[in-house]
N, C-alpha and C positions, 0 to 999 in steps of 0.2 A: 686085482686085474680090473681094468676099466671096462664097463660094458661097451660092446660094440654098438655104434649109433649109426644111423643113416640119415641122409638129408632127403626130404621130400620137397616137392614144389607145388603143392596144392594151394590154391588161392582162395581164402575165405575172408571176405571183407578187408582186403588190403595186406593179408599175411602172405608172405611168400616162403622163403626157405626157413624151415624150421628143423632143428636137430631133435629127433625123437629117440629117447632112451628106450631100452628093451622093456617090454612088458613085465611086471613083477606080480601082478594080481588084479583079479576082476571079481566082483561079487554083486549079486542082487540083494541089497539091504532090506528092501521090501518092494511090493509091487510098484511102489512110486519112487524109489530111489536106487541108484547104481553107484558103485564106487570102483574106480579104475586107478591102479597104482603102477608106477614105473620104477625102474631100477635106480634112478637117481633120487628117490624119495618123494617126487612129485606125487600128488594124490589129488584126483578130482572126484567130486560128488556131483551127480547129475540127477535131475528130476526126470521122471518118465515123460512128463509134457515136453521138456526141453529136447529130449532125445528124439521124440516123435516129430516135433516141428522141424527139426533138423535131420530128418531121414534122408540119407543119400540117394533114395529112389523116389521116382515120381509115382503117384498113384491117383486113382480116380477121385480122391476127396480133396484134391489140391485145386484151389482156384487160381487162375491166372487172371490178375487185374492189372491192366495197363503194363503188361509184360512182367509184373511181379509175381513170385510164387508165394501164395498166402495159404496158410493152414490155420483155420480158426476152430474154436470150440473144443479144445483138447486139454483144458486145465485138469481134468480128473482122469485122464487116460492112465492105464496101468500096463505094466509088462507082465505078460503071462509066462513067457519063457524065453531062453537065450540058446540058440544053437550054434555050436562052433562051425566055422566055415574055414577049412584048412587050418593053417596056423597063423593066419593073418588076421582074423577077426571073428565077428559074430553076426548072426541074423537075429535080431530082436523081434519078437511076436507081441504085438499090443492087444489089449482087450477091445479096441475098435477094429480088430482083424486085419491091421496093416501088418504085413510080414514080408515085404519084398526089398527092404533095405538091408544092405550088408554093411556093417560098420567095421572098417579096418581099424586096428589098433592105432594107427597114425591119425585117424580122423578123430578118435576120442580125445587124443592129445591136442589136436588143434581146436576142438570145440572147447576143451577145458581151458586153453590159453586165451580163448577169446569169449568165454562164457558171458560175462556181464555186458559186453558191448553187443553180442549177438541177441541177448534177451532184450536189451533196451531197444534195439533196432526192430526186433519183432513186435514189441508192443507199440512202437510208433507207427509201424506199417498197419497194424490192426485198427489203431485209432484213425489214421488217414483214410481208411476205407470203412469206417464206421462198423467194424467187426469186433468181436469179443473172444476172450479167452474162455468164457463159459460156454458149455454145450447148449445147443438150441433147445428151447422148451419142447417137451413131447407133445405130439399132436394127438388128440383125442378123435378117434373115428367112430 
């Protein structure tokens, strides 16, 4: 029997209607990597940095530069835990204490389907604003 699918209309960088298969599995491989698998066999591996910079929530550590949402310095961020939210997604808790983003299963699928373009765009945005993926140097007081 075919898995029931649904169509979502979220728009991430030009993506419109995506048919999302049913979730088959989720695992935190390490504090730096997550794996999400769907019933059609599609499997996505995400770095914690990628998930952190694409958090669906706004937080105080996001810069708005010329109207662009820019999160820099998260290259080494890790995931401390994942908390289920209903049966539709997770709240990821990162070691930079960000915990307000709820990641629906559909959103993981969209991110995975557009991963390379999203990361390329992120790096170009950092370069454009002279920012880095590297965390800022510690200040000695």
